C-alpha positions in Angstrom: -16.6 130.9 -83.1 -16.9 127.8 -80.9 -14.7 124.9 -81.7 -16.2 121.8 -83.3 -15.0 118.3 -83.0 -15.1 115.6 -85.7 -16.6 112.3 -84.5 -17.7 108.9 -85.7 -20.1 106.5 -84.2 -21.4 103.0 -84.6 -24.3 101.0 -83.2 -24.2 98.0 -80.9 -26.9 95.6 -82.1 -28.5 92.5 -80.6 -29.6 89.5 -82.6 -31.7 87.1 -80.6 -31.4 84.5 -83.2 -28.2 84.8 -85.2 -29.8 82.8 -88.1 -32.4 85.6 -88.6 -31.7 89.0 -90.0 -33.6 91.0 -87.4 -31.4 93.2 -85.3 -32.2 95.6 -82.5 -30.2 98.7 -81.6 -29.1 98.5 -78.0 -26.2 101.0 -77.8 -24.3 103.8 -79.5 -20.4 104.0 -79.4 -19.1 107.5 -80.2 -15.4 108.4 -80.7 -13.8 111.8 -81.1 -10.0 111.8 -81.2 -9.8 115.6 -81.1 -11.8 115.6 -77.9 -10.1 112.5 -76.4 -13.5 111.0 -76.1 -14.8 107.4 -76.4 -18.0 106.3 -74.7 -20.7 103.7 -75.1 -24.3 104.6 -74.3 -26.2 101.3 -73.8 -29.8 100.6 -73.0 -30.9 99.2 -69.6 -33.0 96.1 -69.0 -36.4 97.7 -69.3 -37.3 98.2 -72.9 -38.6 96.8 -76.2 -36.2 93.9 -76.0 -38.1 92.3 -73.2 -41.4 92.5 -75.0 -39.9 91.3 -78.3 -38.1 88.3 -76.7 -39.9 87.0 -73.6 -37.6 84.0 -73.4 -34.4 86.1 -73.3 -32.0 85.2 -70.4 -32.2 88.4 -68.4 -29.1 87.6 -66.2 -26.9 86.7 -69.2 -28.1 89.6 -71.3 -27.4 92.1 -68.4 -24.0 90.6 -67.7 -23.0 90.8 -71.4 -23.9 94.5 -71.6 -21.9 95.1 -68.4 -18.9 93.4 -69.8 -19.0 95.3 -73.0 -19.4 98.6 -71.2 -16.5 97.8 -68.9 -14.3 96.9 -71.8 -15.1 100.3 -73.5 -14.4 102.2 -70.3 -11.1 100.4 -69.7 -9.9 101.0 -73.3 -10.9 104.6 -73.2 -9.1 105.2 -69.9 -5.9 103.4 -71.0 -5.7 104.5 -74.6 -7.8 107.7 -75.1 -8.1 109.7 -72.0 -4.8 108.8 -70.2 -2.6 107.0 -72.7 0.8 105.9 -71.3 4.1 106.6 -73.1 4.0 103.2 -74.9 0.5 103.9 -76.4 0.0 105.8 -79.5 -3.6 106.7 -80.2 -2.9 106.8 -83.9 -2.1 103.1 -83.8 -5.8 102.5 -83.0 -7.2 104.5 -85.8 -8.5 103.0 -88.9 -7.2 103.6 -92.3 -8.9 105.8 -94.9 -10.5 102.9 -96.5 -13.3 102.8 -93.9 -13.5 106.3 -92.5 -15.4 105.2 -89.4 -12.9 105.1 -86.5 -15.6 104.2 -83.9 -16.4 101.0 -85.8 -12.7 100.2 -86.1 -12.1 100.7 -82.4 -15.2 98.7 -81.5 -13.7 95.7 -83.3 -10.4 96.1 -81.3 -12.1 96.7 -77.9 -14.3 93.6 -77.9 -13.2 91.4 -80.8 -14.7 88.2 -79.4 -18.3 89.2 -78.9 -21.0 86.6 -78.7 -22.6 86.1 -82.1 -25.8 87.7 -80.6 -24.0 91.1 -80.6 -22.7 92.9 -83.6 -21.3 96.4 -84.3 -22.8 98.2 -87.2 -21.2 101.2 -88.9 -23.3 104.3 -88.6 -21.8 107.7 -89.4 -19.5 110.6 -89.0 -19.9 114.3 -88.4 -19.0 117.5 -86.5 -20.3 118.5 -83.1 -19.7 121.1 -80.4 -19.6 118.5 -77.6 -19.3 114.7 -78.0 -21.1 114.0 -74.8 -24.2 115.9 -75.8 -24.1 114.4 -79.3 -23.9 110.9 -77.9 -27.0 111.6 -75.9 -28.8 112.9 -79.0 -27.8 109.8 -81.0 -28.9 107.5 -78.3 -32.3 109.2 -78.0 -32.8 109.0 -81.8 -31.5 105.5 -82.5 -32.1 103.5 -79.3 -34.4 105.2 -76.7 -37.5 105.6 -79.0 -38.0 101.8 -78.9 -37.9 101.6 -75.1 -41.2 101.2 -73.4 -42.2 103.5 -70.7 -41.8 102.1 -67.2 -45.2 101.0 -65.9 -46.7 103.3 -63.3 -46.6 101.8 -59.9 -50.2 101.9 -58.9 -51.0 103.0 -55.3 -52.4 100.2 -53.2 -55.4 100.1 -50.8 -52.8 100.1 -47.9 -51.2 103.3 -49.2 -54.6 105.0 -49.3 -55.2 103.9 -45.7 -51.7 104.9 -44.5 -52.6 108.6 -43.8 -55.7 107.6 -41.8 -53.6 105.1 -39.9 -50.9 107.8 -39.1 -53.5 110.1 -37.7 -55.2 107.4 -35.6 -51.8 106.6 -34.1 -50.9 110.3 -33.6 -54.1 110.8 -31.6 -53.6 107.6 -29.5 -56.8 106.0 -30.8 -55.2 102.8 -32.1 -56.2 100.7 -29.0 -59.9 101.4 -29.8 -59.6 100.5 -33.4 -60.1 96.8 -34.4 -57.6 95.7 -37.1 -59.0 93.7 -40.0 -62.4 92.9 -38.6 -64.5 90.3 -40.3 -68.2 90.7 -40.8 -70.2 87.5 -41.3 -72.7 87.7 -44.2 -74.6 85.4 -46.5 -71.7 85.7 -48.9 -69.3 84.5 -46.2 -67.0 86.5 -43.9 -65.9 89.9 -45.4 -62.6 91.3 -44.1 -62.3 95.1 -43.7 -59.2 97.3 -43.1 -60.3 98.5 -39.7 -63.4 99.0 -37.5 -64.6 100.6 -34.3 -67.7 100.7 -32.1 -70.0 103.6 -31.5 -73.4 102.0 -30.8 -73.2 100.6 -34.3 -70.0 98.9 -35.6 -68.2 100.9 -38.3 -66.4 98.7 -40.8 -63.8 100.8 -42.8 -62.2 99.8 -46.1 -59.8 101.8 -48.1 -60.1 101.6 -51.9 -57.5 102.7 -54.3 -58.8 103.5 -57.7 -55.3 104.1 -59.1 -56.1 101.4 -61.7 -55.2 100.8 -65.3 -58.5 101.5 -67.0 -62.2 102.4 -66.6 -63.4 98.8 -66.5 -61.2 98.0 -63.5 -62.4 101.0 -61.6 -66.1 100.1 -62.3 -65.4 96.5 -61.3 -63.8 97.4 -58.0 -66.6 99.8 -57.1 -69.2 97.1 -58.0 -67.5 94.5 -55.9 -67.4 96.6 -52.8 -70.9 97.9 -53.2 -72.0 94.3 -53.3 -70.1 93.6 -50.1 -71.7 96.7 -48.5 -75.1 95.5 -49.4 -74.4 92.1 -48.0 -73.2 93.6 -44.8 -76.3 95.8 -44.5 -78.7 92.8 -44.6 -76.4 90.4 -42.7 -78.1 88.6 -39.8 -76.7 89.5 -36.3 -77.2 91.5 -33.2 -75.2 94.5 -34.2 -75.9 96.9 -37.0 -72.8 97.5 -39.2 -72.1 100.7 -41.0 -69.8 100.4 -44.0 -67.4 103.3 -44.7 -65.0 103.7 -47.6 -61.8 105.8 -47.8 -61.1 106.2 -51.5 -58.0 107.3 -53.4 -58.2 108.9 -56.9 -56.3 107.6 -60.0 -53.0 109.3 -61.0 -54.1 109.1 -64.6 -56.2 112.3 -65.2 -58.1 110.6 -68.0 -59.7 108.2 -65.5 -61.0 111.0 -63.2 -64.5 110.9 -64.7 -64.8 107.2 -64.1 -63.5 107.7 -60.5 -66.2 110.3 -59.9 -68.8 108.0 -61.2 -67.5 105.2 -58.8 -67.6 107.7 -55.9 -71.2 108.7 -56.7 -72.2 105.1 -57.0 -70.7 104.1 -53.7 -72.3 107.0 -52.0 -75.7 105.9 -53.3 -75.1 102.6 -51.6 -73.7 103.5 -48.2 -74.5 107.2 -47.9 -72.5 110.3 -48.9 -71.0 110.8 -45.4 -69.6 107.2 -45.5 -67.5 107.6 -48.6 -64.5 109.7 -47.7 -61.9 110.9 -50.2 -58.3 110.4 -49.2 -57.5 114.1 -49.0 -60.3 114.4 -46.3 -58.6 111.8 -44.0 -58.1 114.5 -41.3 -61.8 115.3 -41.1 -62.6 111.6 -41.1 -60.4 110.9 -38.1 -62.0 113.9 -36.4 -65.3 112.1 -36.7 -63.8 108.8 -35.5 -62.4 110.6 -32.5 -65.7 112.2 -31.7 -67.6 108.9 -32.1 -65.2 107.1 -29.7 -65.4 109.9 -27.2 -69.2 109.6 -27.2 -69.0 105.8 -26.9 -66.8 106.1 -23.8 -69.3 108.5 -22.2 -72.1 106.0 -22.6 
């Protein structure tokens, strides 16, 4: 039968306004004397606290948590894990009147906490391993209130990057115009790149890795309008608009992405809307067009 360790734990809580009763769990301190274990699991900066208190001083809050964490680590190292001959762990234990040694130790470790931070007695129990139990308690009492980190949406430049790498690898860069501007009745419209092959091909990458359906539709609508303005623009050269499009990472938005793709193809032609995964074939076409242009 595997050994079990008795433990106690308490909560580190934050009060944004000490005059109010609202408190938020920001950490769990777990102590097991039998396992020579004392550790604090504390939340990072990203989480519900930033949404709840927009005016919070981020630097001060972060530094406070670092200081508390350092104090716990130092105390654990000097008194729990590697006590010296002059230190008796039992001297740090609380009496039977409270029963929660973690709460007692917390008051000894950081007795002069700012009034915004408090220790709250939580509970005691038995566990097979204190490290694993601390993780479980943190996940149950603190982590559920953390917000998920926002997805870093891919930009137009990232969608274009694969095409750009292939163009450079094939030594075509000197024949590609960077950020050309096409004069239209709407004013000059800037594109990602362009090249000549009888007509001028204006290329724009479009990332549809956006937050919702409305933004995908709005972006497709904006660039379809630009393409139409380019098509009827006065000038001596005909301009062909081409889009390299990147799909959203959110699978729920794929139907809207496909609708945007179909809409753009109806404006500029199916062959002129290239999906990101087809970048190699697109650069093949560019290379063939440039080769023909040189031969003229």
